[in-house]
MDAnalysis code that builds the backbone (N, CA, C; Angstrom):
import MDAnalysis as mda
import numpy as np

u = mda.Universe.empty(240, n_residues=80, atom_resindex=np.repeat(np.arange(80), 3), trajectory=True)
u.add_TopologyAttr("name", ["N", "CA", "C"] * 80)
u.add_TopologyAttr("resid", np.arange(1, 81))
u.add_TopologyAttr("resname", ["MET", "ASN", "GLY", "THR", "ALA", "GLU", "LEU", "PHE", "ILE", "VAL", "TYR", "THR", "ILE", "VAL", "ALA", "ALA", "ALA", "ALA", "LEU", "TYR", "ALA", "LEU", "TRP", "ARG", "PHE", "VAL", "PRO", "GLY", "LEU", "LYS", "LYS", "GLN", "LEU", "GLY", "PRO", "ARG", "ILE", "ALA", "ARG", "THR", "LEU", "ARG", "ALA", "LEU", "HIS", "LEU", "ILE", "SER", "PRO", "GLN", "ARG", "GLU", "THR", "LEU", "LEU", "ALA", "ALA", "LYS", "LEU", "GLY", "ALA", "ALA", "SER", "GLY", "CYS", "GLY", "SER", "CYS", "ASP", "ALA", "CYS", "GLY", "ALA", "CYS", "GLY", "PRO", "LYS", "LYS", "LYS", "PRO"])
u.atoms.positions = np.array([
    [106.811, 193.628, 218.102],
    [107.533, 192.405, 217.793],
    [107.628, 191.541, 219.035],
    [107.523, 190.291, 218.813],
    [107.718, 189.394, 219.951],
    [109.175, 188.930, 219.999],
    [109.535, 188.225, 221.032],
    [110.920, 187.803, 221.227],
    [111.447, 186.895, 220.137],
    [110.585, 186.069, 219.546],
    [111.012, 185.135, 218.511],
    [111.440, 185.883, 217.249],
    [110.687, 186.878, 216.859],
    [111.024, 187.655, 215.663],
    [112.329, 188.413, 215.867],
    [112.520, 188.965, 217.042],
    [113.752, 189.687, 217.327],
    [114.960, 188.749, 217.280],
    [114.811, 187.549, 217.853],
    [115.904, 186.582, 217.804],
    [116.215, 186.176, 216.365],
    [115.195, 185.994, 215.555],
    [115.397, 185.636, 214.156],
    [116.193, 186.733, 213.435],
    [115.865, 187.978, 213.679],
    [116.570, 189.094, 213.045],
    [118.027, 189.131, 213.505],
    [118.255, 188.950, 214.793],
    [119.625, 188.954, 215.316],
    [120.424, 187.794, 214.734],
    [119.859, 186.597, 214.700],
    [120.557, 185.444, 214.145],
    [120.861, 185.642, 212.662],
    [119.960, 186.259, 211.938],
    [120.179, 186.514, 210.519],
    [121.340, 187.483, 210.324],
    [121.397, 188.527, 211.129],
    [122.486, 189.501, 211.028],
    [123.824, 188.854, 211.387],
    [123.848, 188.051, 212.432],
    [125.083, 187.383, 212.844],
    [125.532, 186.392, 211.770],
    [124.610, 185.651, 211.193],
    [124.963, 184.699, 210.132],
    [125.512, 185.431, 208.908],
    [124.905, 186.545, 208.540],
    [125.389, 187.324, 207.399],
    [126.790, 187.858, 207.667],
    [127.044, 188.325, 208.879],
    [128.373, 188.825, 209.227],
    [129.412, 187.701, 209.192],
    [129.043, 186.528, 209.674],
    [129.964, 185.389, 209.653],
    [130.278, 184.964, 208.219],
    [129.268, 184.934, 207.355],
    [129.496, 184.592, 205.950],
    [130.378, 185.628, 205.266],
    [130.159, 186.886, 205.564],
    [131.003, 187.932, 204.987],
    [132.453, 187.778, 205.445],
    [132.656, 187.488, 206.713],
    [134.017, 187.319, 207.224],
    [134.708, 186.136, 206.541],
    [133.987, 185.038, 206.378],
    [134.558, 183.890, 205.667],
    [134.904, 184.262, 204.232],
    [133.980, 184.934, 203.561],
    [134.178, 185.309, 202.161],
    [135.390, 186.233, 202.024],
    [135.531, 187.141, 202.960],
    [136.582, 188.153, 202.884],
    [137.968, 187.604, 203.226],
    [138.043, 186.726, 204.205],
    [139.341, 186.334, 204.739],
    [139.778, 184.917, 204.409],
    [139.009, 184.164, 203.650],
    [139.419, 182.820, 203.224],
    [139.502, 182.826, 201.700],
    [140.690, 183.117, 201.147],
    [140.809, 183.293, 199.706],
    [140.446, 182.044, 198.893],
    [140.734, 180.872, 199.405],
    [140.397, 179.654, 198.681],
    [138.899, 179.497, 198.497],
    [138.143, 179.963, 199.462],
    [136.688, 179.888, 199.386],
    [136.160, 180.768, 198.260],
    [136.738, 181.952, 198.119],
    [136.313, 182.865, 197.061],
    [136.557, 182.268, 195.683],
    [137.719, 181.652, 195.503],
    [138.059, 181.089, 194.193],
    [137.158, 179.920, 193.828],
    [136.703, 179.176, 194.816],
    [135.831, 178.032, 194.545],
    [134.376, 178.459, 194.360],
    [133.902, 179.330, 195.233],
    [132.483, 179.655, 195.220],
    [132.108, 180.766, 194.243],
    [133.044, 181.628, 193.875],
    [132.737, 182.726, 192.958],
    [132.122, 182.246, 191.652],
    [132.796, 181.358, 190.925],
    [132.213, 180.852, 189.679],
    [130.915, 180.054, 189.890],
    [130.816, 179.353, 191.006],
    [129.588, 178.593, 191.278],
    [128.397, 179.530, 191.490],
    [128.621, 180.616, 192.207],
    [127.539, 181.583, 192.428],
    [127.101, 182.180, 191.101],
    [128.061, 182.528, 190.250],
    [127.735, 183.101, 188.941],
    [126.963, 182.096, 188.081],
    [127.395, 180.834, 188.092],
    [126.677, 179.804, 187.318],
    [125.253, 179.612, 187.827],
    [125.094, 179.633, 189.142],
    [123.765, 179.462, 189.731],
    [122.846, 180.612, 189.338],
    [123.357, 181.833, 189.397],
    [122.545, 182.984, 188.999],
    [122.157, 182.914, 187.532],
    [123.069, 182.423, 186.692],
    [122.728, 182.283, 185.269],
    [121.705, 181.163, 185.068],
    [121.847, 180.067, 185.802],
    [120.894, 178.965, 185.685],
    [119.493, 179.396, 186.109],
    [119.422, 180.339, 187.040],
    [118.126, 180.868, 187.471],
    [117.637, 182.002, 186.569],
    [118.392, 182.257, 185.490],
    [118.067, 183.307, 184.512],
    [118.019, 184.687, 185.147],
    [118.897, 184.927, 186.111],
    [118.978, 186.233, 186.752],
    [120.042, 187.118, 186.115],
    [121.010, 186.494, 185.425],
    [122.043, 187.254, 184.725],
    [122.283, 186.636, 183.350],
    [122.876, 187.412, 182.459],
    [123.173, 186.936, 181.108],
    [124.499, 186.168, 181.098],
    [124.769, 185.421, 180.017],
    [126.049, 184.692, 179.943],
    [127.266, 185.619, 180.000],
    [127.172, 186.803, 179.376],
    [128.286, 187.750, 179.425],
    [128.508, 188.242, 180.855],
    [127.421, 188.533, 181.537],
    [127.510, 189.010, 182.919],
    [128.036, 187.902, 183.831],
    [127.724, 186.649, 183.513],
    [128.221, 185.524, 184.310],
    [129.744, 185.496, 184.308],
    [130.334, 185.708, 183.144],
    [131.792, 185.699, 183.034],
    [132.410, 186.818, 183.863],
    [131.849, 188.012, 183.757],
    [132.370, 189.145, 184.521],
    [132.194, 188.939, 186.023],
    [131.016, 188.452, 186.416],
    [130.735, 188.242, 187.832],
    [131.635, 187.164, 188.422],
    [131.845, 186.081, 187.680],
    [132.717, 185.005, 188.169],
    [134.137, 185.520, 188.380],
    [134.613, 186.364, 187.469],
    [135.965, 186.923, 187.606],
    [136.052, 187.850, 188.814],
    [135.029, 188.684, 189.010],
    [135.060, 189.613, 190.136],
    [134.908, 188.886, 191.470],
    [134.024, 187.913, 191.540],
    [133.818, 187.196, 192.798],
    [135.014, 186.326, 193.155],
    [135.718, 185.830, 192.162],
    [136.861, 184.968, 192.416],
    [138.163, 185.710, 192.609],
    [138.162, 187.028, 192.403],
    [139.390, 187.813, 192.526],
    [139.829, 187.904, 193.975],
    [141.131, 187.989, 194.150],
    [141.678, 188.127, 195.501],
    [141.369, 189.507, 196.036],
    [141.188, 189.593, 197.331],
    [140.939, 190.889, 197.943],
    [142.165, 191.319, 198.718],
    [142.211, 192.580, 199.038],
    [143.326, 193.087, 199.823],
    [144.370, 193.743, 198.952],
    [145.560, 193.875, 199.455],
    [146.640, 194.579, 198.769],
    [146.963, 193.913, 197.433],
    [147.102, 194.727, 196.414],
    [147.492, 194.225, 195.106],
    [146.349, 193.914, 194.180],
    [145.135, 193.752, 194.677],
    [144.040, 193.392, 193.786],
    [143.618, 194.563, 192.915],
    [143.860, 195.778, 193.376],
    [143.474, 196.951, 192.585],
    [144.322, 197.070, 191.330],
    [145.533, 196.559, 191.356],
    [146.394, 196.647, 190.187],
    [145.847, 195.833, 189.024],
    [145.145, 194.760, 189.329],
    [144.666, 193.882, 188.280],
    [143.395, 194.388, 187.595],
    [142.456, 194.914, 188.360],
    [141.167, 195.251, 187.753],
    [141.001, 196.737, 187.462],
    [141.750, 197.585, 188.140],
    [141.651, 199.026, 187.916],
    [140.418, 199.674, 188.507],
    [139.689, 198.976, 189.354],
    [138.455, 199.498, 189.918],
    [138.703, 200.615, 190.938],
    [139.915, 200.699, 191.448],
    [140.212, 201.722, 192.458],
    [140.563, 203.068, 191.850],
    [140.518, 203.187, 190.565],
    [140.849, 204.440, 189.910],
    [142.210, 204.366, 189.241],
    [142.619, 205.461, 188.643],
    [143.910, 205.446, 187.945],
    [145.069, 205.316, 188.919],
    [146.140, 204.717, 188.442],
    [147.321, 204.567, 189.273],
    [147.978, 205.925, 189.482],
    [148.493, 206.122, 190.679],
    [149.166, 207.376, 190.997],
    [150.559, 207.383, 190.394],
    [150.951, 208.514, 189.871],
    [152.283, 208.642, 189.293],
    [153.270, 208.991, 190.409],
    [154.456, 208.352, 190.382],
    [155.434, 208.632, 191.430],
    [156.033, 210.025, 191.301],
])
């Protein structure tokens, strides 16, 4: 590999990490972009209309404490 290819790979990794950090820690961004991403994927015929609805809900959901109570993806609730 030459230096240009290595720099491209490093810049790509850094950009992906920055986008992930924005997605994870800016809740307003998730609520706006989640449905748009799902609509775009459906417009490109990559997902079905039913899957679009589910994906938009999951992408727009809040992350962090309390989000597991809404979707149940973390498993059954523990009994006190």
